[in-house]
N, C-alpha and C positions, 0 to 999 in steps of 0.2 A: 477735509482732504487728508489722505494718508500718504506719507512720504518718508523717505529715509532721513534719519537724524543727521544733522550737520554738526561739525566740530563745535561751533559756538552755542549749541543747544544742550550740551551735556549737563550743565547746571540745571536747566529746566527739567531735564529727564529725572535727575535726582529729586528735585522738588515734587514732581508729579508722583513718582514712585513712593516717596516717603509719606506724602499726604494720603495717598490712596491706601497704602498698607497700614497706616496708623489707625484707620477706622476699624480694621480687622483686629488690630492689637487691642484697641479700646473695648471692642465687643467681647473679646475672649479673655481679657485680663492679662495680656502680655505686656511686659515692661522691659526696659533695658536690663533690669536686674535678673528677671526670670527667663528672658528669651533674647539675650544680647545679639544673637546672630539672625534674628528675624528680620526680614526685608525692611520693615519700617525703621529699624534702628541701625542696621548694618550697611545700608546702601549709602555710598558717598561718591564723589567724583572719581576717586581712584578706582573704586570697584567697577563703575560703569566703563571707565576707560580700559580696565583690564578685560572686561567682557568684550569690548570692541577690538582692542589692539592685540591682546594675547590669545583670547579664545575665539577671535574672528567671528563674533556673533553679529549678524546684521541687525540693526536696530531701526524701528519705525515708530512714527508718532502720528496721532490724529490731531490735526491743526484746524482751528476755527479762527479766521482773521489773524493768522500768523501766531496764534497763542496755542501752546501745547496743552491738550486736554486729556490725552490718553497715550499709552506707550506699550510696546512689547519688543522682545528680542527673540531670535531663534538660535539655539545652540545646536551645532552640527555634531551630534553625539556619536553615532556609529553609521556605518554604511547603510543607507536606506532609511535611517531614522533621524529625527530631530526632536529637540525639546523646546516647547514654548516657554519662554521665561518672562516673568514679571508683567504679564498682561494686566493693565490697570487703567482705571478711569478716575479722574478727579471726582471726589464725593458729590459735589454739587452739579456734576454733569452726568451722573449715572441715570439709568433708565431712560436714556434718550436715543439709544441705538448705537452709541459709540463703541461699546464693548462688542456688540454683534459685528459691527463693521471691522473692528480690529481683528477679531477672530477669523472672520471670513477672509480678510486680507492675508493673515498669517497662513491659513490653510492653502490659499491660492499660491502664495509665494513658495511655500514648501513643496507643492506639487511641481511648480516650474523648475525648482532646484533639483528635482528628481527623487524626492523623499517619498517613501511609501507609507510611513507611519509617523505620527506626531505623538509625543508624550508630554506630560506635565505633572506637576505636583501642587497640592493645595493643603491647607489646614484641614485635616479630615473632619474636624468638628464643625466646619463651616458647611452645613447641609444645603444652604441656599446656593452657594457657589457650586457645590458638587452637582446639584440638580441642574443648574444652568449649563454646565459643561455636558452633562448627560443629555440634556435636551438638544445639544448641538452635535450629538453623535459620538461623544466620548464614552468609553466603557471603563468602569472602575476595576482596577486589576490588583489592588493590594494596599497595604499600609505598612508603615515602619515607624517605630518609636526610637528617637535619638535622645541620648542623655543631655545634650545641650539645648534641647527644646522642651518647653512645658506642654507641648501638644503632640499629636500624632500626625505624621505626614501621610496624606492619601495620594495615590498614584492613579492616573487615568491615561488612556491612550485611544487613538483613533487611526484606523486605516484610511489612507488618503486615496 
């Protein structure tokens, strides 16, 4: 079941995000030293609360028997556009349809909120993830290299 995250589930969100993004860090050789701002290392309760309370990002989770197994948030970026943030699934729950369900839910909620476009960013070198988003109708629109990351950020978007 997918539902909005409750106050007492913030710690679980942090755990799911960190575990999920850590596999990407491991695969591509990111560490706290060479990519300290990468999601696997930089996400903590304060950051998630900032997303919710200051940035007003709605947050949703996929729950099985009241256990959080997947997560995403929506950043309301500009009029008519939103950004999908931190969509992730616990490593041992991947390839079971949870990611598909979370993405479908995010797109549906964004449409209901009146957004016409959804944007997101990924590790550009993660070709498998890029293909997954493209298979779900997202279009690759560019890249950007930041000094504080040891990787290139890839940007995708989808008209809703």
